[in-house]
C-alpha positions in Angstrom: -62.5 28.7 13.6 -63.2 32.4 14.4 -62.4 32.3 18.1 -59.0 30.7 18.1 -56.3 32.9 19.6 -53.1 30.8 19.4 -52.0 27.1 19.4 -51.1 27.5 23.1 -47.9 25.5 23.3 -46.1 28.7 24.1 -47.8 31.5 26.1 -46.8 34.7 27.8 -46.3 34.7 31.6 -45.2 37.3 34.1 -41.9 36.3 35.7 -42.4 35.7 39.5 -40.2 36.8 42.4 -36.6 35.9 41.6 -37.2 36.0 37.8 -36.8 33.0 35.5 -34.0 31.4 33.6 -34.3 30.0 30.1 -34.8 26.3 30.1 -35.3 26.0 33.9 -38.7 24.4 34.8 -41.0 26.2 37.2 -44.6 26.2 38.3 -46.8 29.3 38.4 -50.2 28.6 39.9 -50.6 24.9 39.1 -49.0 25.0 35.6 -45.6 23.6 34.9 -43.6 25.7 32.3 -40.2 26.1 30.8 -39.2 29.7 29.9 -37.9 30.3 26.4 -35.8 33.2 27.6 -34.6 34.6 30.9 -36.6 37.4 32.5 -36.5 39.5 35.7 -39.4 39.6 38.2 -42.5 41.3 36.7 -41.3 41.1 33.1 -43.3 39.3 30.4 -41.7 36.1 29.2 -42.6 33.4 26.7 -42.9 30.0 28.3 -43.6 26.5 26.9 -46.5 24.8 28.7 -46.3 21.5 26.9 -43.6 19.4 25.3 -40.8 17.0 26.4 -37.8 18.6 28.1 -34.4 17.4 29.3 -34.4 18.3 32.9 -32.1 17.8 36.0 -33.0 14.6 37.9 -32.5 14.1 41.6 -30.1 11.2 42.1 -30.9 8.3 44.3 -34.2 7.1 43.0 -35.1 5.3 39.8 -38.1 6.2 37.6 -40.1 4.2 35.2 -41.4 5.3 31.8 -44.7 7.2 32.1 -44.5 7.4 35.9 -45.4 10.8 37.5 -42.5 13.3 37.6 -42.4 15.8 40.5 -40.4 19.0 40.9 -38.5 19.4 44.1 -37.9 22.7 45.9 -34.3 22.4 44.7 -35.4 22.4 41.0 -34.8 18.8 40.4 -37.2 16.1 39.0 -38.0 13.1 41.1 -40.4 10.2 41.1 -41.2 10.8 44.8 -44.4 12.7 45.6 -44.1 13.9 49.2 -44.2 17.7 49.2 -43.0 17.9 45.6 -45.2 19.3 42.8 -46.5 17.1 40.0 -45.2 18.6 36.7 -45.6 15.7 34.2 -44.4 12.2 33.3 -41.1 10.6 32.7 -40.9 9.6 29.0 -38.1 7.0 29.6 -36.8 4.7 32.3 -34.2 6.4 34.5 -31.7 4.8 36.8 -31.1 6.0 40.4 -27.6 7.4 39.4 -28.9 9.3 36.4 -28.6 13.1 36.7 -31.0 14.1 33.9 -34.3 12.9 32.5 -36.9 13.6 29.8 -40.2 14.8 31.1 -43.4 15.5 29.2 -45.3 18.5 30.6 -48.7 19.9 29.6 -50.9 17.7 27.4 -50.4 14.5 29.5 -51.8 16.4 32.5 -55.0 17.5 30.9 
């Protein structure tokens, strides 16, 4: 294919206000991503836009496998929509007391 640019699992983004930390999920526009490295505001940074990541889960609510995963304003993953942002899907069942979870971002949303 002559017009292929890159596989697209990892792309370059510009770090938003407050910068980004490696491994900490964020949303720019409507795309969930996990930075490969840390970067300050305005710097270019490589980010993964698809894959399964171990992320902090908000305690207090259970989540079933393949149910939608939402990012809270506190940076935690929850199964509760409300004002939270859809970022992917839980890849395993999680108990209410669990503090981390595996979330698939990217391809499952397309």
